[in-house]
C-alpha positions, 0 to 999 in steps of 0.5 A, spaced: 491 509 535 492 501 532 488 496 534 491 492 540 494 486 537 494 488 530 499 484 525 499 486 518 502 480 514 503 478 507 497 475 504 496 467 503 492 463 498 486 462 504 485 470 504 483 470 497 475 470 498 476 476 504 481 480 499 475 479 494 470 481 499 474 488 500 475 489 493 468 489 491 466 493 497 472 498 495 470 498 488 463 495 486 465 494 479 470 489 481 464 484 482 464 484 474 471 480 475 469 473 475 471 469 481 476 464 477 480 470 474 480 474 481 483 467 484 488 466 478 491 473 479 491 473 486 495 466 486 500 470 481 501 476 485 502 471 491 507 467 487 511 473 484 516 477 488 515 484 484 508 484 488 506 486 495 499 484 498 499 485 505 493 484 509 490 486 516 487 480 519 482 480 525 479 473 528 474 472 522 475 477 517 480 481 514 480 489 516 484 491 510 489 489 504 494 493 500 497 492 493 503 494 490 507 493 484 515 493 483 515 495 475 523 494 475 528 499 473 528 502 466 534 501 461 537 507 463 536 507 471 539 505 477 533 505 481 526 502 480 519 504 480 513 502 483 506 503 484 501 502 490 494 500 486 490 499 492 490 500 500 483 499 503 480 498 510 473 496 512 469 502 513 468 499 520 475 499 522 477 506 519 481 511 524 484 505 528 491 505 525 490 499 520 491 503 514 497 506 517 500 499 518 498 497 511 502 502 508 508 501 513 508 494 510 508 496 503 514 502 505 518 496 508 517 492 502 519 498 497 525 499 502 527 492 501 527 491 494 534 490 490 534 497 487 532 503 490 525 505 489 521 511 487 514 509 489 508 513 487 500 512 488 494 516 487 489 518 492 481 518 491 478 524 494 476 521 500 483 518 502 487 525 501 486 527 508 489 520 510 495 521 506 496 528 509 496 525 516 501 520 514 506 526 512 505 526 505 504 532 500 499 531 495 501 533 488 495 536 484 499 537 477 497 533 472 491 530 468 486 529 474 488 534 480 482 531 484 486 525 484 493 527 487 499 523 486 504 522 492 511 519 492 516 515 497 522 516 494 528 511 496 532 513 491 534 520 491 531 521 498 527 527 496 520 527 499 522 521 503 517 520 509 517 514 513 511 513 518 511 508 524 507 505 529 513 506 533 514 513 534 521 512 537 524 509 530 521 514 525 526 519 526 531 514 525 528 512 518 526 519 516 530 520 509 534 513 510 535 511 503 
């Protein structure tokens, strides 16, 4: 279920205060980052195409935001690696499709990069079910099995899952790389 009329878009400079509000709600320690430092980082991310910062706007506030980064290819690779740093939906707006829409925006961005991307992220224990509901399998091997990893691989096609707000297009995109 998706909120009627929900449109996820790239963040704009005027979204900084709302993204900061959400980031503090997500991680209270984020309030220790001075506003001017947050604003400087936010502006830098907006100006740098290797960052993806989608937002889900409502009438007077943001319902959620995401943050992903393309680290670029290594010296020996013909693919790039990326990381989802944040996906946060206001608790009052959860279970309505906002998180799915934010992830779709990030997945579309990762698919459109100049080189095929392997996109990784870790989930907090409370978010594991969300990613499983999107069709991903947690990888609990590693130093922090309680924070499992997830991968979207556009390079080899291994484990590729594409979630869609429109089920008719999901089948056509599954495994596309």
